[in-house]
C-alpha positions in Angstrom: 0.0 0.0 0.0 2.7 2.6 0.8 4.4 1.8 -2.6 1.1 2.4 -4.4 0.5 5.7 -2.6 4.1 6.9 -3.4 3.6 6.0 -7.0 0.3 7.8 -7.2 1.8 10.9 -5.6 4.8 11.0 -8.0 2.5 10.4 -11.0 0.2 13.3 -9.9 3.2 15.6 -9.5 4.5 14.7 -12.9 1.1 15.3 -14.5 0.8 18.6 -12.7 4.3 19.8 -13.8 3.5 18.7 -17.4 0.3 20.8 -17.4 2.1 23.8 -15.9 4.9 23.6 -18.5 2.3 23.3 -21.3 0.4 26.4 -20.1 3.7 28.3 -19.6 4.9 27.5 -23.1 1.8 28.9 -24.6 1.6 32.0 -22.2 5.3 33.0 -22.8 5.6 31.9 -26.4 7.6 34.4 -28.4 6.0 34.9 -31.8 8.5 34.9 -34.6 8.2 36.3 -38.1 7.9 33.4 -40.5 10.1 35.3 -42.9 12.9 35.1 -40.4 13.2 31.3 -40.8 13.0 31.6 -44.5 15.8 34.1 -44.7 17.9 32.2 -42.2 17.7 29.2 -44.4 19.2 31.2 -47.3 22.2 32.3 -45.2 25.4 30.2 -45.0 25.6 30.0 -41.2 29.1 31.3 -40.9 28.1 33.7 -38.1 31.1 35.8 -38.9 29.5 39.2 -38.2 30.7 40.7 -41.5 27.1 41.9 -42.1 27.3 44.0 -38.9 24.9 41.9 -37.0 25.4 39.3 -34.2 25.5 36.3 -36.6 23.1 35.0 -39.2 20.1 35.0 -36.9 20.5 38.7 -36.2 20.8 39.6 -39.8 17.8 37.4 -40.8 15.7 38.9 -38.1 16.7 42.5 -39.0 15.7 41.8 -42.7 12.4 40.2 -41.7 11.4 43.0 -39.4 12.5 45.6 -42.0 15.1 47.0 -39.6 17.6 46.3 -42.4 16.9 46.7 -46.1 20.2 45.8 -47.6 20.1 42.2 -48.8 23.7 42.1 -49.9 25.5 42.3 -46.6 26.4 38.6 -46.4 29.9 38.6 -47.9 30.4 34.8 -47.5 27.2 34.2 -49.4 27.9 36.8 -52.1 25.5 37.2 -55.0 23.6 33.9 -54.6 22.6 34.6 -51.0 21.7 38.2 -51.9 19.4 37.0 -54.7 17.8 34.3 -52.5 17.1 36.7 -49.7 15.7 39.3 -52.1 13.3 36.6 -53.5 12.0 35.8 -50.0 11.4 39.5 -49.3 9.9 40.1 -52.7 12.4 42.9 -53.6 14.8 43.5 -56.4 18.1 41.8 -56.1 21.0 44.1 -55.3 24.2 43.8 -57.3 27.0 42.4 -55.1 30.6 43.3 -55.5 32.9 40.5 -54.5 35.3 41.4 -51.7 38.4 39.8 -50.4 40.7 40.1 -47.4 44.0 42.1 -47.9 47.1 41.8 -45.7 48.8 45.2 -45.6 52.3 43.8 -45.2 54.9 42.5 -47.6 57.6 42.0 -45.0 58.8 38.6 -46.1 62.0 37.0 -44.9 63.6 38.5 -48.0 62.4 42.1 -47.3 62.9 42.4 -43.6 64.6 40.6 -40.6 64.3 39.6 -37.0 65.5 41.7 -34.0 65.2 38.7 -31.6 64.4 35.0 -31.4 60.9 34.5 -30.1 60.3 31.2 -28.2 57.0 31.9 -26.5 53.5 30.6 -27.3 52.9 30.3 -31.0 50.4 33.1 -31.2 50.6 36.5 -32.8 48.7 38.1 -29.8 51.2 36.6 -27.4 54.3 37.6 -29.5 53.1 41.2 -29.8 53.2 41.5 -26.0 57.0 41.0 -26.1 58.3 44.3 -27.5 55.8 44.3 -30.4 57.1 40.9 -31.7 60.4 39.6 -32.9 60.4 41.4 -36.3 62.4 44.5 -37.1 59.1 46.2 -38.1 56.7 46.3 -35.2 53.9 47.2 -37.5 54.3 44.1 -39.7 52.9 40.6 -39.8 54.0 38.5 -36.8 53.7 35.4 -38.9 52.4 33.0 -36.3 49.0 32.3 -37.9 46.3 33.7 -35.6 44.5 34.7 -38.8 44.9 31.2 -40.2 43.4 29.6 -37.1 40.1 31.4 -37.5 39.6 31.0 -41.3 37.0 28.4 -42.0 37.6 28.5 -45.7 41.4 27.7 -45.8 41.9 31.0 -47.6 44.8 32.4 -45.7 48.3 30.9 -45.0 51.7 31.9 -43.7 54.1 32.0 -46.6 57.7 33.1 -46.2 56.8 34.7 -42.8 53.8 36.7 -44.0 50.1 35.9 -44.2 48.9 35.5 -47.7 45.3 35.4 -48.9 44.0 33.0 -51.6 41.5 35.4 -53.2 39.6 32.5 -54.9 38.9 30.8 -51.6 38.3 34.0 -49.6 34.7 34.9 -48.8 35.6 38.2 -47.0 34.0 37.1 -43.8 36.4 39.3 -41.9 37.3 36.9 -39.1 41.0 37.2 -40.0 40.8 41.0 -39.8 39.3 40.9 -36.3 41.9 38.4 -35.1 45.0 40.2 -36.3 46.6 42.0 -33.3 48.4 44.5 -35.6 45.2 45.3 -37.6 47.0 44.5 -40.8 44.0 42.9 -42.6 41.2 44.8 -44.3 38.3 43.9 -46.6 38.5 45.5 -50.1 36.6 45.2 -53.3 38.1 42.4 -55.5 37.4 44.7 -58.5 40.0 47.1 -57.2 43.3 45.1 -57.3 45.6 47.7 -56.1 46.8 47.8 -52.5 49.3 49.4 -50.1 51.2 46.4 -48.8 52.6 48.2 -45.8 51.4 49.4 -42.4 54.5 51.1 -41.1 53.9 54.6 -39.7 57.5 55.5 -39.0 59.2 58.2 -41.0 60.7 57.2 -44.4 64.3 56.5 -43.3 63.3 54.4 -40.3 60.7 52.5 -42.2 63.0 51.6 -45.0 65.7 50.5 -42.6 63.4 48.0 -41.1 61.9 46.8 -44.4 63.1 47.2 -48.0 59.5 47.5 -49.3 58.1 49.8 -46.7 56.1 52.9 -47.6 58.3 55.9 -47.0 55.6 58.6 -47.2 57.2 60.3 -50.2 53.7 61.2 -51.7 54.7 60.3 -55.2 51.6 58.0 -55.4 49.4 60.9 -54.2 50.7 63.2 -56.9 50.1 60.9 -59.8 46.6 59.6 -58.8 44.1 61.1 -61.3 41.2 60.7 -58.9 42.5 61.8 -55.6 42.0 58.3 -54.3 45.3 57.9 -52.4 46.6 60.1 -49.6 49.6 59.9 -47.3 48.5 60.1 -43.6 50.9 59.5 -40.7 53.7 58.7 -43.1 51.6 55.9 -44.7 49.7 55.8 -48.0 46.0 54.9 -47.8 43.6 54.2 -50.6 40.0 55.3 -50.7 38.4 52.5 -52.7 35.3 54.6 -53.3 37.4 56.9 -55.5 39.9 54.4 -56.8 39.6 53.5 -60.5 42.3 50.8 -60.3 44.5 52.5 -63.0 47.7 51.4 -61.3 49.4 54.8 -61.6 50.3 54.8 -57.9 51.9 51.4 -58.1 54.1 52.5 -61.0 55.2 55.6 -59.2 56.0 54.0 -55.8 59.8 53.9 -55.5 59.9 51.1 -52.9 57.2 48.8 -54.5 55.1 49.2 -51.3 52.0 49.5 -53.6 51.1 46.4 -55.5 48.8 46.1 -58.5 
């Protein structure tokens, strides 16, 4: 008899809890926009944050709720995803410009050297804490592959001491750019294949001493640019890709080959 009573009590408690949970699930149910799930199914699931939102769910919700109207912000998905999302929303597809990651450094073993031998943890972030790294140029690539470790597309590798991007594999998700402790990586339009492959802000003589292909801030590139797309700021050339027409004049004028076309 005691066993039967205990069993009945436990069963009753279980049934009561089940009823309470069912009622609570209905009472506190969060209504979701059906378009959110449809849009989310179109997105690649990289959750890289390149769109400016906290992952694919955030972007999908913003589009569904019309907080965001730009359907082309998913750089890993590129044109296909933009077209699929536009179809779900019933809007015209936006033309998508392919973008790629760019490493603003060309300080290979041939072009620069080491000031010390680093034997700590094999991480760029860790090496940077020791006098800015072991390279002569404290602005350059540390070469220990933090960017490589976060790339899901096998699009970036360390070659001759410097990170190099495979533009065919790169989806411009931006994870490598966020991970680099020296902020050497940026996302640029693939249609504008001209780049300043240097991040050294030292004055010309010092920069050139530390790296043979450093930007020396001579402003020759600025003078020959027909569109005013390149300026020297803090001893370093910078390209405004909104103005750049990819003519290559700056690369031809650069005396140190710091600008590549």
